C-alpha positions in Angstrom: 7.4 -14.4 35.9 3.9 -15.2 36.7 3.6 -19.2 36.3 0.9 -20.8 34.1 -0.8 -22.2 37.0 -0.9 -18.9 38.6 -2.4 -17.0 35.8 -5.2 -19.6 35.4 -6.1 -18.9 39.2 -5.9 -15.2 38.7 -8.0 -15.7 35.6 -10.8 -18.0 37.5 -10.7 -15.4 40.3 -11.3 -12.6 38.1 -14.4 -14.5 36.5 -16.0 -14.0 40.0 -18.1 -10.8 40.8 -15.0 -9.5 43.0 -13.5 -6.5 41.4 -9.8 -6.5 40.9 -7.2 -4.9 38.6 -4.0 -6.2 37.6 -1.0 -4.0 36.8 2.0 -5.6 35.2 5.3 -4.2 36.0 8.5 -6.1 34.5 6.7 -9.1 34.1 5.4 -9.4 37.7 1.7 -9.2 38.4 0.2 -7.2 41.3 -3.3 -7.3 42.6 -4.8 -3.8 43.4 -8.4 -3.9 44.9 -11.3 -1.9 44.7 -11.0 -0.9 41.0 -14.0 -2.5 39.0 -13.6 -4.6 35.9 -16.3 -4.8 33.5 -18.7 -7.8 32.8 -17.1 -7.8 29.3 -13.5 -7.9 30.7 -14.6 -10.9 32.9 -15.9 -12.7 30.0 -13.1 -12.0 27.9 -10.7 -13.3 30.7 -13.0 -16.6 30.7 -12.3 -17.4 27.3 -8.7 -18.3 28.0 -7.6 -16.4 25.0 -5.9 -13.4 26.6 -3.5 -13.0 29.5 -5.1 -10.6 32.3 -2.0 -8.1 31.7 -3.5 -7.0 28.5 -6.4 -5.7 30.2 -4.3 -4.1 33.0 -2.6 -2.1 30.5 -6.0 -1.2 28.8 -7.6 -0.2 32.0 -4.5 1.8 33.2 -4.6 3.9 30.0 -8.4 4.6 30.4 -8.3 5.4 34.1 -8.7 9.2 33.6 -11.6 8.8 30.9 -15.1 9.1 32.0 -16.9 5.6 32.3 -19.3 6.4 29.6 -16.0 7.0 27.2 -14.3 3.9 28.3 -15.6 1.6 25.5 -15.4 3.9 22.6 -12.0 5.6 23.4 -9.1 4.9 21.1 -6.2 4.7 23.4 -2.4 5.0 22.3 0.2 2.6 23.8 3.6 1.8 23.3 5.7 -1.7 23.9 9.2 -2.7 23.4 9.2 -5.3 20.7 12.3 -7.1 19.3 14.2 -3.9 20.9 11.9 -1.4 19.3 9.3 0.9 20.6 6.2 -0.4 18.9 3.1 2.0 18.8 -0.7 0.5 18.7 -3.9 1.7 19.8 -6.9 -0.1 21.2 -10.7 0.4 21.6 -13.6 -1.8 22.5 -13.9 -4.2 25.2 -15.4 -7.4 23.2 -14.4 -10.7 23.7 -12.8 -11.2 20.2 -9.5 -9.7 19.7 -9.0 -8.2 16.4 -5.3 -7.3 15.3 -5.2 -4.5 12.4 -2.2 -4.4 10.2 -1.7 -1.4 8.0 -0.6 -1.1 4.3 3.0 0.4 3.2 3.8 3.4 5.2 0.4 3.1 6.8 -0.6 3.6 10.4 -3.4 3.1 12.7 -5.1 6.2 11.7 -4.3 6.8 8.1 -5.5 3.2 7.4 -8.0 2.1 10.0 -9.7 5.3 11.5 -13.2 4.2 9.9 -12.8 0.5 11.6 -11.4 2.0 15.0 -14.7 4.2 15.1 -17.0 2.1 13.2 -16.7 -1.7 14.7 -19.1 -2.9 17.2 -17.1 -2.2 20.4 -19.1 -4.6 22.5 -18.3 -7.7 20.2 -14.7 -7.0 19.5 -11.6 -5.4 21.1 -9.3 -3.7 18.5 -5.6 -3.6 18.4 -4.1 -1.6 15.6 -0.4 -1.6 15.2 2.2 0.6 13.8 4.9 -1.5 12.3 8.6 -0.5 12.9 9.3 2.8 11.2 5.7 3.4 10.5 3.3 6.2 12.1 4.3 6.5 15.8 6.6 3.7 15.9 9.4 6.2 15.0 12.1 6.0 15.8 13.8 4.0 14.5 13.7 5.1 10.8 12.3 2.3 8.8 14.7 0.1 7.0 14.0 -2.3 4.1 15.7 -5.6 4.0 14.7 -8.5 1.8 11.9 -10.3 3.4 10.9 -7.2 5.5 7.3 -8.4 5.4 8.4 -11.8 7.3 10.4 -9.2 9.6 7.1 -7.4 10.2 5.0 -10.5 10.8 7.6 -11.5 13.4 7.1 -8.1 15.3 3.3 -8.8 15.0 4.0 -12.1 16.7 6.1 -10.8 19.3 3.6 -7.9 20.2 1.1 -10.6 20.7 3.0 -12.4 22.9 4.2 -9.4 24.8 0.5 -8.5 25.2 -0.5 -11.9 26.3 -2.8 -12.5 23.3 -3.4 -16.1 22.5 -6.3 -16.3 20.0 -6.9 -13.5 17.7 -8.6 -12.5 14.3 -6.3 -10.3 11.9 -7.5 -7.8 9.4 -4.7 -6.8 7.1 -4.7 -4.4 4.1 -2.2 -4.4 1.2 1.1 -5.0 3.0 -0.7 -5.7 6.2 -2.7 -8.3 4.5 0.6 -10.0 3.3 2.1 -9.7 6.9 -1.2 -11.3 8.3 -0.9 -14.0 6.2 2.6 -14.8 6.8 1.8 -14.6 10.5 -1.3 -16.9 10.2 1.0 -19.5 8.4 3.6 -19.2 10.9 1.5 -19.5 14.2 -1.8 -21.1 13.2 -2.8 -22.0 17.0 -2.8 -17.8 17.5 -4.8 -16.9 14.4 -8.3 -18.2 14.2 -9.7 -16.0 11.6 -8.2 -13.8 8.9 -9.5 -11.1 6.7 -7.3 -9.6 3.8 -7.8 -7.3 1.0 -5.2 -5.7 -1.6 -3.0 -8.6 -0.8 -0.7 -10.7 -2.9 1.5 -13.7 -2.5 3.7 -12.9 -5.2 4.8 -10.1 -7.6 4.6 -10.1 -11.2 6.4 -7.6 -13.7 3.1 -5.9 -14.2 2.9 -5.3 -10.3 6.3 -3.8 -10.4 5.4 -1.5 -13.3 2.4 -0.4 -11.6 4.5 0.4 -8.4 7.0 2.5 -10.5 4.5 4.5 -11.9 3.4 5.6 -8.3 7.0 6.0 -7.0 6.9 9.9 -7.3 4.5 11.1 -4.6 4.1 14.3 -6.4 2.1 12.5 -9.2 -0.6 11.6 -6.3 -3.6 13.4 -5.9 -3.6 15.7 -2.7 -6.3 13.6 -1.2 -4.2 10.4 -1.4 -0.9 12.1 -0.5 -1.9 14.4 2.3 -2.9 12.0 5.0 0.7 10.4 4.7 2.6 13.8 4.4 0.6 14.8 7.6 2.0 11.8 9.5 5.5 11.8 8.1 6.4 15.1 6.3 6.9 15.1 2.5 10.8 14.3 2.7 10.5 11.1 4.9 7.5 9.9 2.9 9.1 10.3 -0.5 12.4 8.7 0.8 10.6 5.5 2.1 7.8 5.1 -0.4 10.8 5.1 -3.0 12.5 2.4 -1.0 9.3 0.4 -0.5 9.1 0.3 -4.3 12.7 -0.9 -4.2 11.8 -3.6 -1.6 9.1 -4.9 -3.8 11.4 -5.0 -6.7 14.0 -7.0 -4.6 11.1 -9.6 -4.0 10.7 -9.6 -7.7 14.5 -9.9 -8.6 16.0 -12.0 -5.7 13.2 -14.2 -4.9 11.5 -14.6 -8.6 8.5 -12.7 -7.1 7.7 -15.0 -4.6 6.8 -13.3 -1.3 5.2 -16.2 0.7 3.4 -18.5 -1.7 4.8 -21.8 -0.2 3.2 -20.6 3.3 -0.5 -20.6 2.0 -0.8 -24.4 2.5 -0.1 -23.7 6.2 -3.0 -21.3 6.8 -5.7 -22.9 8.9 -7.8 -19.8 9.7 -10.9 -19.2 8.3 -10.2 -16.6 5.9 -12.2 -13.7 3.9 -10.3 -12.4 1.0 -12.0 -9.1 -0.3 -11.2 -7.7 -3.8 -12.0 -4.4 -5.3 -12.7 -5.1 -9.0 -11.5 -1.6 -9.9 -8.1 -1.9 -7.8 -5.3 -0.7 -9.9 -2.7 -2.0 -7.8 -3.9 -5.7 -7.3 -4.7 -7.5 -10.6 -7.7 -10.2 -10.2 -5.4 -13.0 -10.4 -4.0 -12.3 -6.9 -7.1 -12.8 -4.9 -8.1 -15.7 -7.1 -4.5 -17.4 -6.3 -5.3 -16.7 -2.6 -8.5 -18.3 -2.8 -7.4 -21.2 -4.7 -4.5 -22.0 -2.2 -6.0 -21.2 1.3 -8.0 -24.1 2.3 -10.7 -22.5 4.4 -11.0 -19.3 2.3 -14.2 -17.4 1.2 -13.6 -14.8 -1.8 -16.0 -11.6 -2.0 -15.7 -9.1 -4.8 -16.5 -5.3 -4.6 -17.7 -4.6 -7.9 -16.8 -0.6 -7.2 -14.1 -1.1 -4.9 -10.5 0.3 -5.4 -7.5 -0.4 -3.4 -8.8 1.6 -0.4 -12.2 -0.1 -0.5 -12.2 -0.3 3.5 -12.1 3.7 3.4 -14.3 4.4 0.7 -16.8 2.0 1.5 -16.4 1.6 5.4 -19.6 0.9 6.3 -20.2 -2.2 3.6 -17.0 -3.2 4.6 -17.3 -3.3 8.3 -20.6 -4.8 7.9 -19.3 -7.6 5.8 -16.4 -8.2 8.1 -18.4 -8.4 11.1 -20.8 -10.7 9.5 -17.8 -13.0 8.5 -16.3 -12.9 12.1 -19.5 -14.1 13.7 -19.6 -17.1 11.6 
């Protein structure tokens, strides 16, 4: 294990114009000479918000790419997290690290294609995660314990620790927004800024009834269903979508609908809550409640926005979020 002091010396060393790459193998760090690190990478390391090993992983994954493609490329990785192989994708080489958390049964590409391709990659490094049993984090097959969102938040935390991320901003959609808020409340020193949309701290009977109406995926439009079927196959997706509805009902029945209401007071991150006024799954009371109970929060309403507003209005969404992150 590399000591903290050694890590600081390495970081300081990389801040010079001497070019080195770090390759992390079983928690040991080796210095490999004569491989360039970009100015952006040296600036990232100088912030102290990330361990050198994170950029080693990114650089290794990009070694076969042309120099012109290294910043814009979206690269796949896997790491062992809580005994599971967790898939995530990275892109960009900006100083600020953004962790993207998908919605129910979502994945990096079904949920965040337009952010992975659309964000300013000189300002941000994006890390988009597939929670266990989602996307390419299969196997294992997804399980649905009570407090599954708390488990997903712990997986996200452990991934950050594994990658050596010390300070991040979190973008979370729907279930991913809930996961992000749980993470921000649990680890306020880690999460400096938080953006959530389509999220809620509790379930009402009206919410559960709305979920029940979409339990059968054959009732969905082809446009909404096909991206998920392409990832999972129809049988897996229908099985686990139905289990997701059951898991939401378990929060309602076994926890009186309380997902993490008591945790909101512990969020210290500057928070942007975005709500689509035409969201059929999340009523206006939910963003209002989040705004009233998260101390450093702003609420932005998109009059034409629905639940997937970041996809339908990606340019407006990306611009809004980047403006918030730069404050």
